[in-house]
Structure formats: structure tokens, C-alpha cells
N, C-alpha and C positions, 0 to 999 in steps of 0.2 A: 543332516539336511537343514539348511538355514531357511526359516520361514519369514518372509517379509510381508507385513500387513499392507493392504491397499493404500492406506494413508502414508505409510513409509515410502512406498514406491513413488507416490506423487511428490513427496518432499524431495526425494533423491533426484527425480526427474527435473523438478524446478531448480534445485541446487545446481545440477549439471548445466542447465540452460543459462542460468545467471552467471555462473563462473566462466563459461565459454564465451558468451555473447555480451556480457556486461563490460563496458569499457572502463568504468570508474570504480568497480566493486573491488574492495580490498580483502574482505573476509565475510563468510557467512557462518553464524553460530546457531546450532540446534538447541532445542530446549531440553534435550536428554541425550544419553548415549545413543550412537547411531552406527549403522553398518559401514559407513565410509570413514569413520573416525574423524569427522569434522569437529572443530572445537565447540564448546558448550557455554551457554550463558546460564545464569542463575537469578532467582528472584527471592526477595524477602517480603514478608507481610502477607497480603492476600495472594495466594500462590497460583491463581489462575493466570496463565501466560500464553502468549502467541507461540507459533511454531518456530519462527526464525527471528534472528536479528541480522540485518544486513548492514555492514559497514562500508561506506563509500566516500570518495573524495573527488569532487569535480574541480579541484584547484583552489577552493576557498578554505574549507576546514573539513575534518572528518565529521560525517553525519551518520546517524543510526536510524534504520527503519525497523519497526516491529511489525512482523508479517503473520497474518493468519492465513493458512493454506487449506483449501477445500477440494475434495474430490467432486466429480460431476455426474456420478451415476444417477443421482436424483437432484432435482432442482432444490429440494429442501436443504440438502447439504450446503449448497451455495448461499442460500438465504441465511443459514445458520452462521455464516461468516460475519453477520452483524454483531456477534459477540466482541468484535474488535472495539466496539464502543464501550463495552464493560472494561476492557483493558485500558482504554483511553481515560475513562473516568477514574479508575483506581490509581493510575499513574499521576494524574493531575490533582488528585486529592491526597497524594502521598500515602496511599494505602498499599501500593506495590512499588518496591525499589528494584532496579535492574543492576546486575553486576556482570562484568567480564573480567576474568583473572582477578577476582576478589576486589575489584575497584568499581565504585558506583559510577554509572554512566547516565547520560541524558538521552532520552528518546526524542528525536527530532520529528519523526513521521510515524504514523500508524497506517497500515495498508492491508488489503485483502488481495490474495491471488488464488487462482484455481488452476487445475491441470490444463485447462484450455487457454490460460494466459499466453501460452506459447503460440497460439493461433490468433491472438489479438482479440479474443472474446472471452466471456465467462461461461456461457451456456453451450450445450451441444447444438451443432447444426444451425447456428445463427446465419440467416441469409440477408436480412434487410440492413443496409448500410446507410447511415446518415452523413451527408456532406455538410459540415458546419459552415461552409462558405456560401451555401445556397439558403434559400428561405428568407423569412421576413424579420428574423430576430437580429437587429443591428448589432447588439452587444455580442452575441455569439459569433456573428460573421467577422466583426472587428477583432475579437480575441483570437480567432482562428487565423486570420490574415497576419496578425502580429506574432503568431506561433506561440501563443500563451495556452492554447488548447489544441488537441489534435484536429486535423482537417476532417478525418474520417473516423466514425465510431459505429460499431454494431449497435442496433437499436436496443436490444434487451440489456446488453451490458451498459449502455448509456443510461437507460432508465434505472438500472440497479444502482449505479453510482449516484445519480441524482437523488434517489430515495435514501441512500446512505447519508448523503450530505444533509438532507432534510431532517433525518432523525438526529444527526450530529448537532444541528443548529438548536434543536429542542434541548438536547443534553447540555450544550454550551450555555444556553439561557438558564436552565434549571440549576446548574452548579456554579454559574457565574464565572465562566472562563472568558477572560478578556483577550488574552494572548496565550498561545500554547502551540503544541505540536500540530502538524498538518495531518489531514485524514484523506485517504484515497485508495487507489487500486494500482496493481502492477500488471501490465499487459505488454504484448509485443506490438510495436509500431515501427513501420519502415525497417524491419529486420533487426530492431534493437529492443531490449527490455526498457520500458519507461515507467516512471512513477507519475501518475496523473492524480493530482491532489488539490486540496483546498488549503492554502497557506496564508498565514498572517504576514502581510507585506507592509513594512514601515520605512522603507528606504527610498521610495520614489520622490523625487523633487517636486515640490508644489502640489503634492497629492496627499490627502488624508490617509492615515494608516487604516487598512481594512483587510478583510479576508478575501483572497482572490484565487481563481483557478490558475494552476500552473502545471506544466509537465516537463520532465527532464529525462534524458537518457541516463541510464544507470551504468 
């Protein structure tokens, strides 16, 4: 009899969703041997590492997302996903190096996902939905209209992400990261998996380089 731990079940569930519904995903690597014989990535240095590496290509270049996956039986498990910031810091301080097929790779994005990501939320039974095109925040409304952020977000998940970004800003300031990997979450939006992230943008004409919210289908 093969025993599959709850965490493994969630990882396989998310792997299946991303592989089936992800339009631009090329491969998903697990951090250890797994029941579905998916390929594995390795690390050197500080060996604390996320659960997945997702390789995708939207027509520009291959990019890699390091993903921490959490079960949702208790809210504590979801908040523990904040350890993604430890991986982020170790990577940018060159304390952890990532390898695929014995080759060093760059991590373009760090993200958290939960088993509820398939429902467009992080927590169980979220009801309240925020329409980013309503309200008094002109910046949020404009970004939503320009499709730089999703139009709709579940409130608890929205607050979770903003708290992640707030802690990330403190980390970025403390370790003096000027430019680097993006940080965000993976959820379902309009029937597709998306990466909703904070990314360093330096390619806009006549605009100063800065960190900006972005979301893409995967």
C-alpha cells in the first residue's frame, strides 16, 4: 500500500492543475523524489528550499518560479508560507544556489500557492470579493483597468498578499536589494493559473524604473 502524505497530495493536485491549465508552462520540478516521477531540482548552500520550480515561457525567454505550497487545514499553515521570504533572501545573498540537470539556474520569481489556489483564493470559504475598479483608490482602479492587477480579488487573499509585500519591502531594505526576483502568489483567475507579483520594471519609456504590481497567465 502506497501512503501519500497530505502535503504530497496537495503538491500533486497543484501540479496536475498547472500542467493541464497552464498555457505557457514547460515543466515543473519537485524538490525531492515524488510519486509521479516528475523531474527534480537541487540546491547547494543553505538547503532550505521551496516545493516546486516552475519553468514557463510566454514568448520572451524561459523564466523560473520558485513556489512554496501550503495545505489549508489550518490558517497557520498558510501564514507559514511566509518562509518564501527566507528563500528569497538566501538566494539574493548567494547562500542558496539552484540547479536543474546539474546546471545553475536563475530564479526570476518567488511565489506562494495553496490547495485553494485552484479556487482563486488562499483560505477556506472566502466570501467577500473586492472589485479593484470600484472604490476611491485611483492607483488601484487605474492598474486594474490597464490589466496590471486582477479586477477581482478575495479579501483575505488580497490582504495576505499585501502583507507579504509589506514584509518583503522590509527585507529588501534591510539587505539592500535594489533589483531582483519578483515576489507574489499563484491563484486561479478567469479559469487560468496566474502569477500575481511585485516585479522590478525598468523597460517603460519615460518612466523611472520601479517595483510594480503585475499579473500574468502561466
